[in-house]
N, C-alpha and C positions, 0 to 999 in steps of 0.2 A: 040826248047828251047823259048817257046816263054811262057806262059801258064801252071806255076806251083802248085802243091798242095803237099804239104808237110802235113802229117798224119804218126801218129803212137801213141802211147800210151801214157798216162799220163808220165813225170816224160820222155819221150827218146829224148829231146831237141828238136822236133818241133819248137820250136822261134827263137830259138837259130841258127842254122840251116838254117830255111827262110829268116833271116837276110840276113844270111852269103852271099846265092844263089844271095838277091835280092842284092848286093852290088859288091858282082861279076862281075854281069849280066847286071846292074846299071840299073832295072829292081825297080817301089815301093814293096812294102812289105806291107803285108794286115793281120792281125792278126786277124780270126773269134770270138775270146777271148773278144777286144776290141769292135766287135759287138754286141756280143752276151751279155755280162755282164751286166745290167742294174745299178744304186744304190740300196745299201744294196742285192744286190746278187738275183733283181728281173729277173725271166725269161722276154724273150721281146714276142713280140704279134710275130706269127710264121708267119704272111703276112709284117711285118713291117721287122722283121732281112731277111727276102730272099728279098726283096724290097734296103735292103740295102747292102746286098752282092750283087746283080747284077747291083747296080750301081759303088763298091767300082771294080770290074771284067770288068768293060767295054770298059775298054783302051787295050789295042793287048797285050802287055804285064806287067807281074807281077807274083809274088808269093806268092799264101795265104796259112796259117796253120791251123789246124785243126779237127776234125775229126767228127763233127755236119752228123747228120742223115738228118737235114729236108734242108737244103742246098746243101746236094749233088750229086742230081740231077740236079740239075742248074750248078752243080758243073763241071761235070765232060763231061758234054756236051759241055763244051770249055776249059777244061783243055789239053793240050796235052802229060802231062807228070804229072806219080803218085810216089811223092816219098816217099818209106814205110822206114823210124828208126823203125826195130826192136830189138830194143835190147833185152838180159833178162831179166823176170820177175823180181828177184831180182837186178839188178843192176836200171831196173825205180822203183823201193818201195823204191830204197835209197833215188836216184834222185829227189822223190817224197818228200820224209818225210825232205830230207837233206835244200830245196826247200824255202819248208814250212817254217821250224822254223824257215829260213834265215828272210824268211819276219814276220811271226810274230813277233819275238824280235827285228828289226827291222820297226816296226807299219809302213812297203811298201804300198802304197797307190794305186791297181792293177784298171783299166777301170774308172777314175773315182774318186769315193767314195767308195770304199770295199776293206777292208780287210782282210787278213785271221786272223781265229779265233786260237784256239788248239781243238777246236768242230769241225773244221773240217775234223784233221786228229783224231779223240778218237770218234768221233759221231757212236754209233751207229745204225742212218740211214747211207743204203747203199750209196746213193744220196747225204748225205752231207758230208760224212768219204771220202779225197781225197785215201788215201789204200785200203779205201776197194772198192773203184769204179774204180781203177787197178789194182786191183785182179781179180776185175767181169768184166772185159772189154779186159783184155788179150787176151785169146786166140779168142773169138768173132772177135776183130782186127783184130787176124793173120789169121782167117779165113775168111772173107773179102778181106784183102790189098792181098793175098796171093789166091784168086781162081781163078784156072784155065780158066777158062769163061770168065772173067772181058775182056781181048781181045775182044774179041767174040763177047761181049756185047755189048760195049764202043767199038768199030775199033780205036778213034782216040785217045786214051792211049796208053800210052805208062810207062808202070809198073817201077821202079830203088829199086829195095830193100834195105837196105842197113844194114848191121849187126850188124858190129863193129867200135870203134875209128877207127881207117884203111879205111875201107873202107866210111867211113865220107869225111876224107881228104884227100881220094884220088879222091873223087867227086867232091869234092871242086877243087880240082885242075885243074883235066882235065877242068872246067869251069871259072877259071883263064887262062889257057894255051889257051885255046877259043877264051875267051875274046879281049886277046893279039892279036891274028893274024887277 
């Protein structure tokens, strides 16, 4: 495992888990959100986003987290391991709401100058409402990452499907053990 992508729904713990993998293996951790989100939540130019991701993933070993479809072909040609965190919909919704409320109250700055707002939880527009976004993408993400044809389309890709806290902990324990050898 040298080039790993951690994917999952909003609130699944992708960023936290990829940081733990990077720490266990002693490799760089690349958060796609930090490359994507521009000041005032502006979307980047897609070509620039692709260049930034390509540049960030030039080394031989890294872990990246995120689900951006624009960079999926680029990443899936590079990665050797796809870790899909597939926790339940109620838990992802709870975690997304909890994390966002914490960030709103603390006025935490994200990716430069951005801050979450109450509108990010309660907007009527799906693309601006984190809970609706999570709800509308849940089944799509599962279908994509659990597609039985994935290993045929990308033979370099090993898919690891983790469904709960126990499986996540066991996976990290194996990484730590392997790193200690």
